[in-house]
C-alpha positions as CSV (number, residue, x, y, z in Angstrom):
1,X,22.1,107.1,-45.7
2,X,20.1,105.6,-48.5
3,X,20.9,108.6,-50.7
4,X,24.6,108.1,-50.2
5,X,24.3,104.5,-51.4
6,X,22.4,105.7,-54.4
7,X,25.2,108.1,-55.4
8,X,27.8,105.5,-54.8
9,X,26.1,102.9,-57.0
10,X,27.3,104.8,-60.1
11,X,30.9,104.2,-58.9
12,X,32.6,101.2,-57.6
13,X,34.6,101.4,-54.3
14,X,37.8,101.0,-56.3
15,X,36.8,103.9,-58.6
16,X,36.0,106.2,-55.7
17,X,39.1,105.4,-53.7
18,X,41.4,104.8,-56.6
19,X,40.8,108.1,-58.4
20,X,42.7,111.3,-57.5
21,X,40.4,113.8,-56.0
22,X,40.7,116.0,-59.1
23,X,39.6,113.2,-61.4
24,X,36.7,112.3,-59.1
25,X,35.6,115.9,-59.1
26,X,35.7,115.9,-62.9
27,X,33.6,112.8,-63.1
28,X,31.1,114.1,-60.6
29,X,30.7,117.4,-62.6
30,X,30.3,115.5,-65.8
31,X,27.5,113.4,-64.3
32,X,25.9,116.7,-63.0
33,X,25.8,115.8,-59.4
34,X,24.6,118.6,-57.0
35,X,27.0,120.0,-54.4
36,X,25.2,118.0,-51.7
37,X,25.5,114.8,-53.7
38,X,29.2,115.4,-54.3
39,X,29.8,116.0,-50.6
40,X,28.0,112.8,-49.8
41,X,30.1,110.8,-52.2
42,X,33.3,112.4,-51.0
43,X,32.2,111.7,-47.4
44,X,31.6,108.0,-48.3
45,X,35.0,108.0,-50.1
46,X,36.7,109.3,-46.9
47,X,34.9,106.7,-44.8
48,X,36.0,103.8,-47.1
49,X,39.6,105.1,-47.1
50,X,39.6,105.4,-43.3
51,X,38.4,101.8,-42.9
52,X,41.2,100.7,-45.3
53,X,43.8,102.7,-43.3
54,X,42.7,101.2,-40.0
55,X,42.8,97.6,-41.5
56,X,46.2,98.2,-42.9
57,X,47.5,99.6,-39.6
58,X,46.2,96.6,-37.7
59,X,47.9,94.2,-40.2
60,X,51.1,96.2,-40.1
61,X,51.2,96.1,-36.3
62,X,50.4,92.4,-36.2
63,X,53.2,91.7,-38.7
64,X,55.6,93.8,-36.7
65,X,54.7,91.9,-33.6
66,X,55.3,88.6,-35.3
67,X,58.6,89.8,-36.7
68,X,59.7,90.9,-33.2
69,X,58.6,87.6,-31.7
70,X,60.6,85.6,-34.3
71,X,63.6,87.8,-33.7
72,X,63.3,87.3,-29.9
73,X,63.2,83.5,-30.4
74,X,66.3,83.7,-32.6
75,X,68.2,85.9,-30.1
76,X,67.1,83.6,-27.2
77,X,68.4,80.6,-29.0
78,X,71.7,82.4,-29.7
79,X,71.9,83.5,-26.0
80,X,71.4,79.9,-24.8
81,X,74.1,78.7,-27.3
82,X,76.5,81.3,-26.0
83,X,75.8,80.5,-22.4
84,X,76.5,76.8,-23.2
85,X,79.7,77.8,-24.9
86,X,80.8,79.9,-21.9
87,X,80.0,76.9,-19.6
88,X,82.1,74.5,-21.8
89,X,85.0,77.0,-22.0
90,X,84.9,77.5,-18.2
91,X,85.0,73.7,-17.7
92,X,87.9,73.4,-20.1
93,X,89.7,76.2,-18.3
94,X,89.2,74.6,-14.9
95,X,90.4,71.3,-16.2
96,X,93.6,72.9,-17.7
97,X,94.2,74.8,-14.4
98,X,93.8,71.6,-12.5
99,X,96.2,69.8,-14.8
100,X,98.8,72.5,-14.7
101,X,98.6,72.8,-10.9
102,X,99.1,69.0,-10.4
103,X,102.1,69.1,-12.9
104,X,103.8,71.9,-11.0
105,X,105.0,69.5,-8.4
106,X,107.5,67.9,-10.9
107,X,111.1,69.1,-11.0
108,X,110.7,71.1,-14.2
109,X,107.8,73.3,-13.0
110,X,105.7,72.6,-16.0
111,X,104.2,69.9,-18.1
112,X,105.9,66.5,-18.1
113,X,107.2,65.5,-21.5
114,X,106.9,61.8,-22.2
115,X,108.8,60.1,-25.1
């Protein structure tokens, strides 16, 4: 493990992970690293990338969960508003039905017109 750290000291993490593999191979050849050293650096590169992928995945899932919870809250508020509107409309309808049924007793069979 100490050998891998020695190899990596010549490069920053950003260099190792940011370079295309072709460019990294060229740099490794220019600095005359042996095959085993190159493999150790590439293994370390893969390890660093996997850590980054896992971290990004956790953050993405967390953000998706937060977005869904916010959407749920908005939809719940909308649902409650619609339920209240239905309740108010039902009450208005009941009141109108009650008014029309009590007015049907007049001789015109409808609403009473008052001047």
